[in-house]
Backbone as CSV, one residue per row, in Angstrom:
resi,resn,N_x,N_y,N_z,CA_x,CA_y,CA_z,C_x,C_y,C_z
1,MET,85.356,81.327,78.822,86.100,81.661,80.137,87.449,80.812,80.209
2,ALA,88.281,81.624,80.893,89.936,81.041,80.938,89.488,79.804,82.142
3,ASN,90.800,78.969,81.864,90.836,77.909,82.863,91.116,78.515,84.184
4,LYS,90.821,77.873,85.298,91.561,78.192,86.654,93.202,77.764,86.715
5,VAL,93.783,78.596,87.426,95.183,78.311,87.629,95.655,77.974,89.150
6,ARG,96.627,77.229,89.179,96.991,77.150,90.883,97.620,78.438,91.252
7,LEU,97.524,78.539,92.643,98.001,79.974,93.236,99.215,79.550,93.693
8,GLY,100.339,79.810,93.394,101.629,79.416,93.899,101.778,77.941,94.164
9,LYS,102.435,77.621,95.314,102.469,76.472,95.719,101.350,75.750,96.291
10,THR,100.350,76.511,96.742,99.111,76.347,97.542,98.307,75.422,96.586
11,ASP,97.063,74.692,97.293,96.023,73.859,96.469,95.148,74.675,96.074
12,LEU,95.010,76.142,96.125,93.962,76.977,95.704,94.021,77.121,94.309
13,GLN,92.811,76.962,93.501,92.727,77.173,92.226,91.837,78.137,91.697
14,VAL,92.427,79.436,91.215,91.477,80.775,90.856,91.486,80.996,89.435
15,LEU,90.475,81.745,89.145,90.536,82.337,87.979,91.531,83.504,87.962
16,PRO,92.167,83.462,86.657,93.291,84.675,86.875,92.905,86.011,86.878
17,VAL,91.657,86.479,86.841,91.020,87.749,87.283,90.495,87.491,88.375
18,GLY,90.692,88.180,89.498,89.756,88.226,90.528,89.070,89.611,91.062
19,LEU,88.591,89.763,92.210,87.844,90.925,92.434,88.680,91.594,93.651
20,GLY,89.220,92.902,93.631,89.441,93.616,94.710,88.518,94.538,95.200
21,ALA,88.103,94.190,96.350,87.084,94.671,97.019,87.037,95.783,97.957
22,ASN,88.007,96.479,97.831,88.076,97.754,98.757,87.067,98.732,98.467
23,ALA,86.413,98.905,97.528,85.180,99.540,97.381,83.982,98.926,97.613
24,VAL,84.019,97.941,98.240,82.690,96.987,98.633,82.633,97.392,100.178
25,GLY,81.906,98.582,100.775,81.833,98.950,102.053,83.069,99.953,102.513
26,GLY,83.804,100.303,101.477,84.958,101.123,101.870,84.487,102.573,102.057
27,ALA,83.792,102.930,102.634,83.604,104.389,102.870,84.621,104.802,103.446
28,ASN,85.313,104.369,104.246,86.597,105.181,104.825,87.588,105.627,103.842
29,ILE,87.482,104.998,102.992,88.630,104.880,101.718,88.074,105.695,100.523
30,PHE,86.938,105.810,100.097,86.223,106.424,99.020,85.374,107.670,99.348
31,GLY,85.100,107.773,100.632,84.238,108.917,101.280,82.579,108.497,101.031
32,GLU,82.626,107.498,100.434,80.926,107.095,100.276,80.968,105.740,99.652
33,ALA,79.953,105.109,99.969,79.989,103.557,99.513,78.440,103.185,99.655
34,ASP,78.091,102.929,98.433,76.547,102.469,98.107,76.559,101.006,98.343
35,GLU,76.306,100.664,99.602,76.178,99.205,100.117,75.557,98.274,99.105
36,GLU,74.440,98.612,98.821,73.588,97.560,97.789,74.463,97.503,96.381
37,GLU,75.086,98.375,95.973,75.840,98.579,94.719,77.182,97.350,95.032
38,GLY,77.618,97.542,96.284,78.547,96.777,96.597,78.462,95.307,96.578
39,LYS,77.190,95.033,97.150,76.745,93.454,97.106,76.318,93.005,95.717
40,ARG,76.106,94.048,94.959,75.676,93.639,93.644,76.979,93.182,92.671
41,LEU,77.795,94.190,92.771,79.306,93.675,92.084,79.839,92.620,92.661
42,VAL,79.774,92.169,93.820,80.396,90.852,94.458,79.469,89.859,93.797
43,ARG,77.837,89.817,93.571,77.114,89.070,93.024,77.633,88.638,91.498
44,ALA,77.724,89.878,91.008,78.109,89.921,89.490,79.276,89.209,89.321
45,ALA,80.365,89.084,90.288,81.635,88.723,90.294,81.327,87.094,90.240
46,ILE,80.841,86.818,91.234,80.359,85.116,91.472,79.595,84.633,90.333
47,ASP,78.622,85.599,89.927,77.583,85.018,88.890,78.258,84.453,87.521
48,ASN,79.493,85.267,87.390,80.204,85.377,86.135,81.744,84.581,86.276
49,GLY,81.933,83.658,87.164,82.996,83.103,87.205,84.346,83.368,88.027
50,ILE,84.060,84.740,88.545,85.289,85.211,89.281,85.144,84.190,90.668
51,ASN,86.373,83.631,91.031,86.051,83.029,92.242,86.962,83.588,93.366
52,MET,87.921,84.343,93.042,88.695,84.937,94.128,88.147,86.486,94.569
53,LEU,87.974,86.491,95.800,87.508,87.771,96.500,88.650,88.356,97.490
54,ASP,89.211,89.443,97.034,90.234,89.939,98.028,89.455,91.119,99.091
55,THR,89.578,90.965,100.236,89.279,92.051,101.037,90.112,92.260,102.211
56,ALA,89.384,93.170,103.019,90.631,93.476,104.566,89.491,94.207,105.382
57,TYR,90.192,94.013,106.591,89.331,94.863,107.673,89.179,95.962,107.472
58,LEU,90.487,96.713,106.798,90.734,97.937,106.585,89.636,98.774,105.504
59,TYR,89.206,97.696,105.002,87.894,98.397,103.685,86.731,98.434,104.568
60,GLY,86.463,99.732,104.918,85.169,99.984,105.642,85.306,99.456,107.182
61,LEU,86.526,99.070,107.718,86.597,98.822,109.003,85.788,97.347,109.363
62,GLY,85.626,96.493,108.551,85.160,95.411,108.556,83.813,95.453,107.724
63,ARG,83.443,96.318,107.327,82.099,96.362,106.351,82.431,95.498,105.147
64,SER,83.267,95.635,104.663,83.621,95.149,103.232,83.588,93.471,103.659
65,GLU,84.231,92.926,104.546,83.968,91.504,104.848,82.522,91.089,105.409
66,GLU,81.783,91.837,106.047,80.310,91.616,106.330,79.491,91.810,105.023
67,LEU,79.686,92.716,104.171,78.717,92.530,102.814,79.194,91.385,102.073
68,ILE,80.318,91.045,101.908,80.864,89.777,101.321,80.213,88.802,101.838
69,GLY,80.527,88.400,103.266,79.590,87.495,103.803,78.253,87.265,103.569
70,GLU,77.594,88.237,103.799,76.221,88.293,103.387,75.954,87.712,101.956
71,VAL,76.656,88.407,101.021,76.343,87.766,99.743,76.818,86.502,99.330
72,VAL,77.760,86.123,99.942,78.362,84.326,99.691,77.172,83.564,100.409
73,LYS,76.976,84.025,101.652,75.694,83.278,102.316,74.740,82.872,101.433
74,GLU,74.261,84.154,100.936,72.994,84.030,99.913,73.484,82.949,98.786
75,THR,74.311,83.119,97.984,74.627,82.353,96.852,74.735,80.775,97.251
76,GLY,75.136,80.608,98.325,75.377,79.048,98.844,76.510,78.529,98.151
77,ARG,77.518,79.265,97.790,78.801,78.695,96.772,79.941,79.065,97.728
78,ARG,79.863,79.025,98.850,81.259,79.203,99.674,82.343,78.260,99.329
79,ASN,82.049,77.021,98.846,83.249,76.018,98.653,83.761,76.289,97.045
80,ASP,83.021,77.199,96.402,83.678,77.434,95.121,84.430,78.912,95.073
81,LEU,84.379,79.476,96.046,85.324,80.835,96.276,86.432,80.719,96.908
82,VAL,87.327,81.299,96.611,88.606,81.571,97.501,88.690,83.049,97.700
83,ILE,88.335,83.250,99.196,88.273,84.419,99.965,89.635,84.757,100.677
84,ALA,90.183,85.928,100.206,91.274,86.499,100.934,90.726,87.795,101.834
85,THR,91.353,87.647,102.823,91.271,88.848,103.659,92.571,89.197,104.355
86,LYS,92.497,90.206,105.505,93.936,90.880,105.928,93.851,91.282,107.428
87,VAL,94.438,90.918,108.190,94.345,91.213,109.427,95.192,92.454,109.322
88,SER,94.363,93.732,109.831,94.967,95.226,109.412,95.118,95.869,110.763
89,PRO,95.792,96.995,110.500,95.908,97.847,111.994,94.692,98.426,112.261
90,ILE,94.632,98.696,113.611,93.666,99.181,114.414,93.722,100.584,114.201
91,ILE,92.412,101.273,113.638,92.310,102.520,113.484,91.834,103.449,114.800
92,THR,92.534,104.407,115.093,92.319,105.271,116.269,92.229,106.940,115.963
93,GLU,91.692,107.592,116.674,91.781,109.083,116.368,93.332,109.291,116.243
94,ASN,94.057,109.052,116.804,95.550,109.229,116.743,96.235,108.488,115.618
95,GLY,95.516,107.581,114.753,96.427,107.197,113.706,96.225,105.623,113.678
96,ARG,96.953,104.802,113.324,97.221,103.372,113.202,97.944,102.761,114.070
97,ILE,97.389,101.621,114.853,98.204,100.932,115.794,98.407,99.542,114.916
98,TYR,99.777,99.519,114.807,100.056,98.080,113.863,100.376,97.059,115.017
99,ASN,100.150,95.716,114.806,100.256,94.835,115.756,100.210,93.294,114.977
100,ASN,101.430,92.828,115.042,101.590,91.233,114.690,101.895,90.533,115.426
101,SER,101.478,90.536,116.874,101.458,89.500,117.870,100.821,88.487,117.726
102,PRO,101.209,87.016,118.155,100.223,85.963,117.683,98.912,85.990,118.350
103,ALA,98.806,86.784,119.634,97.408,86.571,120.168,96.463,87.553,119.370
104,PHE,97.249,88.863,118.996,96.418,89.717,118.112,95.788,88.877,116.847
105,LEU,96.717,88.291,116.162,96.580,87.683,115.010,95.349,86.883,115.031
106,ARG,95.368,85.821,116.050,94.267,85.075,116.401,93.047,85.512,116.512
107,GLU,93.113,86.673,117.452,91.871,87.348,118.048,91.147,87.840,116.802
108,GLU,91.932,88.635,115.657,91.297,89.240,114.756,90.914,88.342,113.487
109,THR,91.394,87.207,113.462,91.014,86.068,112.656,89.790,85.580,112.822
110,GLU,89.435,85.349,114.180,88.369,84.937,114.698,87.239,86.079,114.291
111,LYS,87.453,87.365,114.548,86.429,88.160,114.085,86.080,88.311,112.697
112,CYS,87.490,88.009,111.744,86.864,87.972,110.215,85.993,86.909,109.856
113,LEU,86.159,85.560,110.647,85.492,84.449,110.312,83.977,84.915,110.526
114,LYS,83.620,85.376,111.754,82.544,85.810,111.983,81.827,86.902,111.031
115,ARG,82.714,87.892,110.730,82.224,88.887,109.705,81.835,88.285,108.292
116,LEU,82.695,87.327,107.926,82.591,86.847,106.741,81.687,85.559,106.767
117,GLN,81.076,85.186,107.948,79.921,84.106,108.034,80.559,82.796,107.443
118,THR,81.907,82.463,107.554,82.279,81.201,107.420,83.497,80.604,108.448
119,ASP,83.610,79.303,108.284,84.681,78.765,109.203,86.083,78.604,108.576
120,TYR,86.196,79.029,107.627,87.675,79.078,107.226,87.927,80.149,106.186
121,ILE,89.111,80.590,106.173,89.355,81.677,105.402,90.756,81.164,104.235
122,ASP,90.570,81.488,103.171,91.333,80.599,102.221,92.664,81.237,102.054
123,ILE,92.848,82.639,102.161,94.028,83.473,102.277,94.014,84.342,103.385
124,MET,94.911,84.315,104.531,94.834,85.249,105.447,96.044,85.954,105.395
125,TYR,96.146,87.288,105.213,97.253,88.252,105.011,97.725,88.824,106.433
126,ILE,98.961,89.163,106.737,99.263,90.028,107.551,99.216,91.431,106.809
127,HIS,98.412,92.555,106.774,98.238,93.581,105.929,99.543,94.323,106.118
128,PHE,100.118,94.854,107.050,101.192,95.470,107.486,102.006,94.833,108.508
129,PRO,103.519,95.246,108.461,104.235,94.578,109.374,104.152,95.443,110.689
130,ASP,104.403,95.044,111.619,104.620,95.984,112.973,106.100,96.197,113.359
131,GLU,106.521,96.960,114.387,107.974,97.123,114.667,108.611,96.160,115.479
132,SER,107.806,95.299,116.432,108.297,94.798,117.546,108.350,93.345,117.263
133,THR,107.205,92.714,116.507,107.017,91.286,116.528,107.807,90.522,115.664
134,PRO,108.927,89.494,115.965,109.460,88.734,115.020,108.724,88.146,114.088
135,LYS,108.967,88.536,112.672,108.154,88.119,111.718,107.860,86.745,111.544
136,TYR,109.006,85.911,111.931,108.454,84.188,111.820,107.683,84.126,112.779
137,GLU,107.484,84.586,114.181,106.690,84.323,115.209,105.190,84.533,114.638
138,ALA,105.041,85.783,114.092,103.796,86.024,113.403,103.138,85.145,112.476
139,VAL,104.120,84.691,111.564,103.772,83.909,110.578,103.499,82.301,111.058
140,GLY,104.363,81.981,112.117,104.163,80.965,112.872,102.702,80.554,113.633
141,GLU,102.202,81.813,113.913,100.689,81.684,114.363,99.826,81.606,113.242
142,LEU,99.882,82.073,112.193,99.121,81.770,110.952,99.175,80.339,110.569
143,LYS,100.465,79.769,110.532,100.801,78.516,110.470,99.781,77.291,111.197
144,ARG,99.848,77.705,112.772,99.148,77.238,113.536,97.755,76.821,113.114
145,MET,97.187,78.429,112.828,95.670,78.238,112.422,95.439,77.365,111.097
146,LYS,96.600,77.586,110.210,96.459,76.761,108.908,96.064,75.303,109.423
147,ASP,97.037,74.982,110.590,96.986,73.464,110.752,95.859,73.099,111.516
148,GLU,95.162,74.180,112.105,93.599,74.172,112.691,92.428,73.946,111.765
149,GLY,92.900,74.213,110.460,91.918,74.529,109.496,91.147,76.002,109.323
150,LYS,91.546,76.909,110.087,90.707,78.087,110.067,91.383,78.877,108.709
151,ILE,92.789,78.688,108.295,92.671,79.183,107.120,93.705,78.257,106.239
152,ARG,93.532,78.666,104.977,94.251,77.473,103.985,95.568,77.969,103.321
153,ALA,95.778,79.315,103.457,96.966,79.666,102.870,97.571,81.052,103.450
154,ILE,98.697,81.079,103.642,99.085,82.409,104.307,99.938,83.195,103.411
155,GLY,99.442,84.847,103.667,99.834,85.789,102.923,100.418,86.775,103.636
156,LEU,101.131,87.686,102.970,101.785,88.842,103.542,101.755,89.956,102.510
157,SER,101.727,91.479,103.036,101.470,92.525,102.152,102.315,93.706,103.030
158,ASN,102.949,94.253,102.051,103.612,95.496,102.459,104.814,95.373,103.287
159,PHE,105.327,93.964,103.298,106.379,93.696,104.074,107.889,94.193,103.198
160,THR,108.801,94.658,103.778,110.001,94.966,102.905,110.706,93.465,102.664
161,PRO,111.390,93.605,101.739,112.146,92.482,101.256,112.858,91.765,102.573
162,GLU,113.646,92.244,103.116,114.027,91.787,104.553,113.052,91.211,105.475
163,GLN,112.038,91.823,105.810,110.867,91.375,106.654,110.403,90.186,106.080
164,LEU,110.157,90.229,104.763,109.546,89.016,104.151,110.384,87.993,104.472
165,ALA,111.969,87.799,104.019,112.796,86.936,104.326,112.754,86.459,105.822
166,GLU,112.366,87.317,106.805,112.540,86.833,107.979,111.357,86.137,108.590
167,ALA,110.171,86.709,107.931,108.957,86.084,108.272,108.736,84.829,107.391
168,ASN,109.520,84.477,106.375,109.433,83.197,105.604,110.831,82.269,106.106
169,ARG,111.065,82.404,107.124,112.262,81.406,107.578,111.951,80.147,107.620
170,ASP,110.807,79.706,107.854,110.450,78.205,107.858,109.578,77.886,106.558
171,GLY,109.348,78.937,105.548,108.884,78.398,104.363,107.454,78.013,104.164
172,TYR,106.894,79.283,105.034,105.455,78.742,105.446,104.753,79.963,104.723
173,VAL,105.274,80.872,103.877,104.416,81.883,103.087,104.098,81.757,101.750
174,ASP,103.095,81.635,101.572,102.401,81.296,100.214,102.218,82.292,99.356
175,VAL,101.616,83.484,99.614,101.195,84.687,98.783,101.928,85.925,99.388
176,PHE,102.286,86.840,98.325,102.714,88.026,98.678,102.207,89.133,97.911
177,GLN,101.433,90.140,98.501,100.905,91.021,97.707,101.383,92.312,98.010
178,GLY,101.907,93.040,96.884,102.971,94.361,96.835,102.183,95.257,95.766
179,GLU,102.981,96.543,95.831,102.671,97.164,94.477,103.356,96.904,93.422
180,TYR,102.792,96.909,92.112,103.210,96.760,91.036,102.669,97.059,89.871
181,ASN,102.969,97.911,88.982,102.418,98.135,87.823,103.427,98.522,86.728
182,LEU,102.925,98.749,85.464,103.845,99.129,84.190,104.561,100.745,84.517
183,ILE,104.048,101.253,85.460,104.644,102.528,86.059,105.751,102.273,87.114
184,ASN,105.459,101.607,88.066,106.343,101.176,88.885,106.592,99.664,89.059
185,ARG,107.842,99.471,88.198,108.051,97.867,88.089,109.321,97.745,89.253
186,SER,109.506,98.161,90.225,110.548,97.939,91.161,110.435,96.631,91.803
187,ALA,109.118,96.094,91.655,108.991,94.816,92.275,109.901,93.773,91.450
188,GLU,109.824,94.067,90.531,110.616,92.815,89.654,112.325,92.657,89.932
189,GLN,112.915,93.747,90.735,114.234,93.332,91.399,113.832,93.239,92.945
190,ARG,112.930,93.823,93.379,112.823,93.858,95.123,112.449,92.429,95.403
191,TYR,111.438,92.063,94.779,110.349,90.935,95.156,110.530,89.577,94.162
192,PHE,110.461,89.877,93.046,110.063,88.615,92.177,111.510,87.407,92.205
193,PRO,112.554,87.877,92.247,113.562,86.912,92.574,113.121,85.922,93.569
194,TYR,112.999,86.407,94.744,112.539,85.726,96.051,111.264,84.802,95.692
195,MET,110.432,85.440,95.041,109.267,84.860,94.717,109.568,83.551,94.105
196,ARG,110.371,83.587,93.033,110.775,82.352,92.026,111.417,81.530,93.024
197,GLU,112.373,81.832,93.800,113.044,80.728,94.709,112.396,80.102,95.582
198,HIS,111.396,80.679,96.098,110.591,80.239,97.335,108.938,79.676,96.780
199,GLY,108.659,79.826,95.450,107.397,79.492,94.993,106.253,80.312,95.677
200,ILE,106.391,81.289,95.970,105.395,82.449,96.374,104.798,83.125,95.173
201,SER,103.350,83.101,95.333,102.714,83.909,94.141,102.649,85.303,94.271
202,PHE,102.963,86.341,93.545,103.000,87.713,93.730,101.660,88.223,93.275
203,ILE,100.971,88.822,94.138,99.690,89.502,93.672,99.817,91.101,93.704
204,PRO,99.681,91.678,92.403,99.891,93.422,92.628,98.669,93.910,92.757
205,TYR,98.943,94.905,93.780,97.968,95.838,94.129,98.463,97.183,93.236
206,PHE,97.338,98.057,93.032,97.483,99.073,91.982,97.844,98.895,90.628
207,PRO,97.381,97.898,90.179,97.628,97.266,88.901,97.760,98.514,87.704
208,LEU,96.601,99.182,87.783,96.292,100.075,86.839,96.857,101.421,87.418
209,ALA,97.485,101.547,88.082,98.120,102.870,88.724,97.417,104.044,88.854
210,SER,96.188,103.818,89.622,95.219,104.789,90.092,94.580,105.255,88.763
211,GLY,94.445,104.412,87.907,93.613,104.932,86.676,94.398,105.551,85.359
212,LEU,95.805,105.600,85.824,96.786,106.163,84.603,96.994,105.206,83.665
213,LEU,96.881,103.800,83.825,96.900,102.832,82.623,95.780,102.450,82.218
214,THR,94.892,103.160,82.191,93.448,102.890,81.720,93.552,103.276,80.150
215,GLY,94.185,104.290,79.896,94.268,105.049,78.600,93.052,106.388,78.625
216,LYS,92.418,106.646,79.974,91.463,107.636,79.967,92.181,108.967,80.378
217,PHE,93.180,108.895,80.323,93.952,110.261,80.661,94.744,110.817,79.403
218,ARG,94.743,112.120,79.036,95.178,112.598,78.032,96.189,113.630,78.524
219,LYS,97.192,114.159,77.794,98.128,115.035,78.411,97.414,116.347,79.167
220,ASP,96.259,116.844,78.426,95.763,117.939,78.886,94.606,117.482,79.950
221,THR,94.149,116.454,80.241,93.402,116.015,81.200,93.785,116.836,82.619
222,PRO,92.989,117.663,83.283,93.261,118.007,84.450,92.936,117.012,85.540
223,VAL,93.998,117.036,86.549,94.051,116.214,87.656,93.748,116.926,89.135
224,ALA,92.685,116.658,89.550,92.293,117.770,90.590,91.880,117.157,91.847
225,ASP,91.786,115.554,91.744,91.492,114.867,93.117,92.826,114.338,93.868
226,TYR,92.678,113.203,94.714,93.603,112.783,95.478,94.807,112.362,94.564
227,ARG,94.497,112.290,93.104,95.846,111.775,92.467,96.909,113.245,92.263
228,ALA,96.390,114.395,92.356,97.102,115.430,92.156,98.365,115.585,92.940
229,LYS,98.463,114.986,94.208,99.584,114.763,94.899,100.662,113.603,94.576
230,ASP,100.116,112.784,93.550,101.045,111.787,93.208,102.038,112.103,92.244
231,PRO,103.280,111.798,92.535,104.308,112.451,91.576,104.157,111.911,90.104
232,LYS,103.538,110.547,89.923,103.296,110.235,88.628,102.336,110.817,87.688
233,PHE,101.369,111.670,88.302,100.511,112.586,87.784,100.928,114.044,87.666
234,GLN,102.194,114.217,88.015,102.862,115.573,88.144,103.808,115.845,86.992
235,GLY,103.504,117.224,86.295,104.602,117.752,85.447,104.969,116.700,84.002
236,GLU,106.329,116.563,84.077,106.844,115.839,83.101,106.774,114.461,83.279
237,ASN,106.682,114.011,84.425,106.398,112.532,84.624,104.921,112.136,84.219
238,TYR,103.884,113.011,84.346,102.613,112.823,84.025,102.568,112.971,82.182
239,ILE,103.220,113.874,81.783,103.074,113.868,80.392,103.884,112.482,79.695
240,ARG,104.898,112.218,80.331,105.783,110.949,79.672,104.852,109.628,80.046
241,ASN,104.207,109.887,81.237,103.509,108.590,81.447,102.425,108.379,80.549
242,VAL,101.735,109.392,80.156,100.623,109.393,79.131,100.794,109.060,77.966
243,GLU,102.079,109.597,77.319,102.615,109.114,76.251,103.300,107.800,75.987
244,ARG,103.546,107.273,77.070,103.825,105.730,76.868,102.511,104.891,76.979
245,VAL,101.628,105.439,77.972,100.195,104.567,77.701,99.664,104.430,76.531
246,GLU,99.648,105.722,75.550,99.275,106.052,74.347,99.736,105.045,73.260
247,GLN,101.008,104.428,73.547,101.704,103.510,72.770,100.996,102.107,72.712
248,LEU,100.087,101.902,73.762,99.409,100.638,73.822,98.066,100.497,73.224
249,ARG,97.756,101.759,72.640,96.488,102.052,72.057,96.097,101.018,70.744
250,GLY,97.389,101.015,70.017,97.328,100.314,68.852,97.117,98.574,69.008
251,ILE,97.907,98.148,70.074,97.498,96.579,70.453,96.483,96.608,71.015
252,ALA,95.612,97.277,71.680,94.447,97.264,72.310,93.255,97.439,71.116
253,ALA,93.712,98.195,70.269,92.685,98.268,69.179,92.516,97.011,68.196
254,GLY,93.726,96.626,67.956,93.810,95.305,67.222,93.389,94.064,67.715
255,LYS,92.936,94.232,69.242,92.401,92.998,69.819,90.936,93.122,70.109
256,GLY,90.477,94.555,69.855,88.998,94.874,70.289,88.910,95.135,71.506
257,VAL,89.946,95.292,72.393,89.652,95.757,73.551,90.145,97.107,74.060
258,GLU,89.981,97.405,75.489,90.741,98.795,76.066,92.246,98.572,76.528
259,ILE,92.730,99.546,76.559,94.131,99.479,76.975,94.278,98.609,78.542
260,ALA,93.471,99.076,79.261,93.205,98.278,80.514,93.369,96.830,80.627
261,HIS,92.790,96.168,79.691,92.503,94.740,79.430,94.038,94.232,78.771
262,VAL,94.606,95.239,78.153,96.038,94.775,77.625,96.931,94.707,78.726
263,VAL,97.057,95.726,79.773,97.891,95.790,80.948,97.779,94.788,81.650
264,LEU,96.543,94.318,81.908,95.993,93.062,83.007,96.453,91.844,82.337
265,ALA,96.554,91.693,81.230,96.897,90.655,80.529,98.389,90.431,80.452
266,TRP,99.022,91.618,80.394,100.739,91.592,80.574,100.971,91.170,81.684
267,TYR,100.500,91.498,82.699,100.928,90.978,83.859,100.781,89.535,84.283
268,LEU,99.910,89.017,83.653,99.546,87.501,83.639,100.683,86.884,82.858
269,THR,101.407,87.392,82.234,102.685,86.821,81.376,103.750,86.707,82.185
270,ARG,103.785,87.408,83.562,104.903,87.337,84.456,104.833,85.957,85.065
271,ASP,105.869,85.258,85.214,105.978,83.914,85.887,105.689,84.044,87.111
272,VAL,105.918,84.819,87.920,105.350,84.893,89.581,103.977,85.184,89.623
273,ILE,103.193,85.843,88.708,101.869,86.376,88.869,100.887,85.345,88.286
274,ASP,100.080,84.996,89.251,99.096,83.839,88.705,97.551,84.631,88.967
275,VAL,97.322,85.833,89.431,96.289,86.330,89.265,96.324,87.720,89.591
276,VAL,95.306,88.766,89.080,95.272,90.061,89.344,93.980,90.068,89.846
277,ILE,94.153,91.230,90.531,92.781,91.629,91.297,92.144,92.972,91.100
278,PRO,91.991,93.412,90.016,91.561,94.967,89.699,90.336,95.119,90.601
279,GLY,90.222,96.386,91.310,88.876,96.777,91.790,87.888,96.974,90.915
280,ALA,86.657,97.424,91.518,85.603,97.894,90.831,84.440,98.746,91.755
281,LYS,83.783,99.743,91.430,82.786,100.209,91.986,81.563,99.841,91.614
282,ARG,81.301,99.303,90.371,80.070,98.819,89.792,80.102,97.622,89.380
283,ALA,78.668,96.948,89.116,78.810,95.510,88.609,79.200,95.312,87.303
284,ASP,79.064,96.500,86.373,79.483,96.524,84.922,81.280,96.621,84.949
285,GLN,81.599,97.259,85.751,83.003,97.341,85.885,83.939,95.881,86.139
286,VAL,83.058,94.975,86.892,83.475,93.823,87.078,83.671,92.797,85.851
287,LEU,82.629,92.951,85.015,82.519,92.118,83.879,83.508,92.609,82.888
288,ASP,83.663,94.367,82.832,84.554,94.819,81.976,86.085,94.186,82.396
289,ASN,86.295,93.937,83.453,87.590,93.618,84.065,87.948,91.922,83.335
290,LEU,86.770,91.410,83.067,86.887,89.983,82.809,87.399,89.939,81.475
291,ARG,87.089,90.986,80.754,87.846,91.078,79.444,89.240,91.004,79.152
292,ALA,90.135,91.044,80.127,91.345,90.932,80.106,91.814,89.446,79.682
293,LEU,90.803,88.605,79.976,91.105,86.949,79.878,90.923,86.785,78.355
294,GLU,90.505,87.554,77.678,90.187,87.355,76.035,91.428,87.949,75.447
295,VAL,92.433,88.604,76.202,93.657,88.900,75.313,94.684,88.174,75.187
296,ASN,95.165,87.417,74.216,96.328,86.766,74.216,97.548,87.731,73.251
297,LEU,98.329,88.100,74.118,99.532,88.898,73.541,100.618,87.804,72.973
298,THR,100.963,88.203,71.885,102.050,87.546,71.036,103.547,87.770,71.768
299,GLU,104.500,87.073,71.720,105.887,87.199,72.310,106.045,88.724,71.994
300,SER,106.163,89.031,70.646,106.571,90.393,70.164,105.909,91.398,70.944
301,GLU,104.781,91.233,70.993,103.723,92.273,72.013,104.213,92.345,73.286
302,ILE,104.400,91.393,73.768,104.953,91.232,75.417,106.207,91.995,75.205
303,ALA,107.216,91.875,74.483,108.395,92.501,74.576,108.193,93.884,74.160
304,GLU,107.246,94.269,73.273,107.194,95.610,73.016,106.868,96.499,74.197
305,ILE,105.852,95.816,75.010,105.223,96.700,76.353,106.290,96.777,77.312
306,ASP,107.099,95.573,77.289,108.296,95.658,78.158,109.244,96.751,77.765
307,ARG,109.202,96.951,76.590,110.185,98.120,76.231,109.948,99.516,76.152
308,ILE,108.606,99.530,76.256,108.044,100.864,76.314,108.125,101.654,77.760
309,PHE,107.687,100.576,78.761,107.949,100.825,79.923,109.196,100.334,80.844
310,LYS,110.372,100.208,79.949,111.404,99.529,80.616,111.911,100.195,82.019
311,ASP,111.752,101.739,81.985,112.665,102.303,83.095,111.559,102.875,83.806
């Protein structure tokens, strides 16, 4: 098993592969959620050394947090874990209501603590920015809760670079979560320089690009689900993306792993990325994700993957 690494400038130590828990209780995302299977996969993660669990209110409208809280309490290993969650928008019949006000952040954090059955949260994110709250005021409230011991690290997600800079005016932001994968590398220009300058750890979401980077798609694979509306799964884009992914098959075969393991391992060679948090719907997928830690890429392989997906 790989050694734990320090997460950015925090004092949190994490295994470089964590668990993205949006499928744990996330019936509002996937349309169905076997809650017992969700609890099994969380147990599998903990039992096999994964110590970072990433959830959010938005995953099942609190249900993911509740299920994780139940499993963590059963294991009695709370202090071994790094639990990350997010203050998310409120969902109404008319859509989402975004709120970053200090009062809302505090109220929702208290609710998260209860759902997770814990007295502190290791990483508390603001899931999405609102339009009205000064961003440094929102982060300032998280800093107050950090000083009170309710949270240990401050995170942001889905903020623009400008909003991130405003939020981090006082240097309190520890972690940023944003989209990044080999198909969409825009974060390298938009965010990575700021991360380096300020010691912020970047955690990528959609690391496998909705499955496109797993190597399970061929040029003639029909795409009929939610991905059919995604430009990277359409027309010439799709064919070109599949062709590029296929070029990773030789590297994967040479190491006795799957393409997805190579992709995840490549992200961990980026200097601003300390941990990846691929999702899973079953316990066996959790164990499979851990195989990324077995992959040691050579400098030439790292450069070759960079070249294949350069643009």
